C-alpha positions in Angstrom: 0.5 16.4 10.8 2.1 14.5 7.8 -1.4 13.3 6.8 -2.1 16.7 5.5 0.6 16.3 2.8 -0.7 15.5 -0.7 0.9 12.6 -2.7 3.2 14.9 -4.7 4.3 16.8 -1.6 5.1 13.5 0.1 7.2 12.4 -2.9 9.2 15.7 -2.5 9.6 15.0 1.2 11.0 11.5 0.5 13.4 12.7 -2.2 14.7 15.5 0.1 15.1 13.0 3.0 17.1 10.6 0.7 19.3 13.4 -0.5 20.0 14.8 3.0 20.8 11.2 4.2 23.5 11.1 1.5 22.1 7.9 -0.1 23.1 7.4 -3.8 19.8 7.6 -5.6 19.6 6.1 -9.1 18.1 8.4 -11.8 16.3 7.7 -15.0 18.1 8.5 -18.3 17.1 11.2 -20.8 16.6 14.9 -21.0 14.8 15.2 -17.6 16.3 12.6 -15.2 14.0 11.6 -12.4 14.8 9.6 -9.2 13.9 5.9 -9.5 11.2 5.6 -6.8 8.0 3.6 -6.8 5.0 4.4 -4.6 1.8 2.7 -3.8 -1.6 4.2 -4.6 -2.0 7.7 -3.2 -4.0 8.3 0.0 -6.6 11.1 0.1 -5.3 14.2 1.9 -6.1 14.0 5.6 -6.0 10.2 5.7 -3.5 8.7 8.1 -1.7 5.5 7.2 0.2 3.2 9.4 1.9 1.3 6.6 2.8 2.3 3.1 5.4 0.9 0.7 8.1 2.9 -1.1 10.6 1.2 -3.4 13.9 3.1 -3.9 16.5 2.1 -6.5 20.0 3.1 -5.4 23.1 3.6 -7.7 25.2 1.6 -5.3 24.6 -1.3 -2.9 23.6 -0.1 0.6 22.9 -2.4 3.6 19.1 -2.1 4.4 19.8 -1.4 8.1 22.1 1.5 7.1 19.6 3.0 4.7 16.8 2.7 7.3 18.9 4.4 10.0 19.9 7.3 7.6 16.4 7.8 6.3 14.9 8.0 9.8 17.5 10.4 10.8 16.4 12.8 8.1 12.6 12.1 7.9 10.3 14.9 9.2 8.1 14.6 12.2 5.2 12.2 11.5 7.1 10.0 8.9 9.0 6.9 10.0 10.6 4.2 7.9 9.7 0.9 9.7 11.7 -1.6 7.7 13.9 -2.0 4.7 14.8 -5.0 2.5 16.5 -5.6 -0.8 14.4 -6.5 -3.8 15.3 -8.2 -7.0 15.1 -5.9 -10.0 13.4 -8.7 -11.9 10.3 -8.5 -9.7 7.5 -6.0 -10.0 7.6 -3.5 -7.2 5.2 -4.6 -4.4 4.2 -1.0 -3.7 2.7 -0.7 -7.2 0.9 -4.0 -7.1 -0.4 -4.5 -3.6 -2.9 -2.5 -1.6 -4.3 -3.2 1.9 -7.8 -2.1 2.9 -9.3 -2.2 6.4 -13.0 -2.8 6.2 -15.3 -2.5 9.3 -18.2 -4.8 9.2 -21.4 -4.4 11.2 -24.5 -6.5 11.6 -28.0 -5.2 10.8 -29.4 -1.7 10.5 -28.3 -0.8 14.0 -24.6 -1.4 13.2 -23.9 -3.9 15.9 -20.3 -5.3 16.1 -20.0 -9.0 15.0 -18.3 -11.5 17.4 -14.8 -12.5 16.4 -15.7 -16.2 16.1 -18.4 -15.4 13.5 -16.0 -13.2 11.6 -13.4 -16.0 11.4 -16.1 -18.3 10.0 -17.1 -15.7 7.4 -13.4 -15.3 6.4 -13.1 -19.1 5.9 -16.3 -19.2 3.8 -15.3 -16.2 1.8 -11.7 -17.5 1.1 -12.9 -21.0 0.1 -15.1 -19.6 -2.8 -14.0 -20.3 -6.4 -15.0 -16.8 -7.5 -15.9 -13.6 -5.7 -18.1 -11.4 -8.1 -18.0 -7.7 -7.3 -19.8 -4.9 -9.1 -17.7 -1.7 -9.3 -19.6 1.6 -10.0 -17.7 4.7 -11.0 -19.6 7.7 -12.3 -21.9 6.2 -15.0 -19.8 3.1 -15.6 -20.6 -0.3 -14.0 -18.0 -3.1 -14.2 -18.4 -6.7 -13.0 -15.1 -8.2 -11.7 -14.1 -11.5 -10.1 -12.2 -10.4 -7.0 -10.7 -13.9 -6.3 -7.6 -13.6 -8.5 -6.8 -10.2 -6.9 -7.2 -11.4 -3.3 -3.8 -11.8 -1.7 -4.8 -12.0 1.9 -7.9 -11.7 4.1 -7.7 -11.7 7.9 -9.4 -10.5 11.1 -7.9 -7.2 12.2 -9.8 -6.8 15.6 -13.0 -4.9 16.6 -15.1 -6.0 13.6 -12.4 -5.0 11.2 -11.1 -7.1 8.2 -7.7 -6.6 6.6 -8.1 -7.2 2.8 -4.9 -7.2 0.7 -5.5 -6.9 -3.0 -2.9 -7.3 -5.8 -3.0 -5.8 -9.2 -3.8 -8.5 -11.8 -3.2 -7.7 -15.5 -6.4 -7.1 -17.4 -8.6 -6.2 -14.4 -9.7 -2.6 -13.6 -8.6 -1.1 -10.3 -10.8 -1.9 -7.3 
């Protein structure tokens, strides 16, 4: 049922779970302090996700295992925190710079599944290219982009599915 929460509603759910868990959230400075959280790109309402990233900045040091246990104790049905690890504050938040896509590939107009061996070969060929030109069309605007600098990982995800992990690269439009 959690897939029916919009992005802003989900943010509220996380903030409430963190507060109920008694974890010391760090807040921004200024007239209207906000919790220091960083989320990945929002999902469309109704879309289920099996893995999303959330970065939380705490006001005090908390062991990741303790934070994970407390958060899962307060998370509503349909939301589970799977892992926790400390991040250096010098790094950009991964949730803001990495996005994973699952693409289903079919062969021909009948949409026949492709054999895994052939997909592995396609992945090797694709990954070995020096550039991967892609045309992005949004409304009336067409942009040509080289996908190669943004490609963090490409792998076979079973049943004619590819896992494509893209990272945000400065100066490139979102894909």
